[in-house]
C-alpha positions in Angstrom: 151.4 104.1 301.5 148.4 101.5 302.0 148.7 98.1 303.9 147.6 96.8 300.9 150.7 98.2 298.6 152.7 97.2 301.5 151.6 93.4 301.7 152.4 93.1 297.5 155.8 95.1 298.0 156.9 92.3 300.6 155.1 89.1 298.5 157.1 90.4 295.6 160.1 90.0 297.6 159.2 86.8 298.4 158.6 85.7 295.0 161.5 87.0 293.9 164.1 85.1 296.6 162.2 81.9 296.2 162.3 82.4 292.2 166.6 82.7 293.6 166.2 79.5 296.1 164.9 77.9 293.1 167.8 78.1 290.2 170.6 76.2 292.2 167.9 73.3 292.6 167.1 73.3 288.9 171.0 73.0 288.6 171.0 70.4 291.0 168.3 68.3 289.0 169.5 68.9 285.8 173.2 67.5 287.3 171.6 64.3 289.1 169.0 63.7 285.8 166.4 64.5 288.5 167.2 61.3 290.8 166.2 62.3 294.2 165.9 65.6 294.0 161.9 66.2 294.1 161.7 66.4 298.2 164.3 69.6 297.7 162.4 71.5 296.0 160.3 73.1 299.2 163.3 73.3 300.7 165.1 75.5 298.2 162.0 77.3 298.2 162.2 77.8 302.1 166.0 78.3 301.6 165.7 80.9 299.3 162.6 82.6 301.4 165.0 82.4 304.6 168.4 83.8 302.8 166.9 86.8 301.2 165.4 87.3 304.6 168.4 87.4 306.3 170.0 90.3 305.0 167.4 92.5 305.9 166.7 91.5 309.5 170.8 92.0 309.9 170.1 95.8 308.8 171.0 95.9 305.1 167.7 97.9 303.7 169.5 100.1 301.3 170.6 99.0 297.8 173.6 97.1 298.6 171.4 95.0 301.4 168.5 94.0 298.9 171.5 92.5 296.8 173.1 91.0 299.3 169.5 89.5 300.0 169.7 88.3 296.4 173.2 86.6 296.5 172.0 85.2 300.0 168.7 83.9 298.9 170.9 81.7 296.0 173.0 79.8 298.4 170.5 79.7 300.8 168.3 77.6 298.0 172.1 75.7 297.2 172.4 74.7 300.5 168.6 73.7 300.9 169.2 72.0 298.0 172.0 70.2 298.6 170.3 69.4 301.9 167.5 67.9 300.5 169.1 65.3 298.4 171.5 64.3 301.1 168.1 63.5 302.9 166.6 61.7 300.1 169.6 60.0 300.0 169.6 59.0 303.6 165.9 58.0 303.3 165.9 55.5 300.1 168.1 53.2 302.6 165.9 51.9 304.1 
């Protein structure tokens, strides 16, 4: 497999993980009617990517590991979205 093919494969995984990290942010944005969630978007994308990388980094490299990485990406996106909203609330006080 060439370097370019490996790079495209890896970028595809990150795109999927970041998309799954964005979905919980979208739900949080709908629930909060868009108030104070724009700062949480980059955090949700980063949380989704970090959660997705966590499963293969721990050694799960088969089909079960791929599914686990998808769930971890969604969970990481949700956690990062909630942290971003809480940070935004705290910044608005000043």
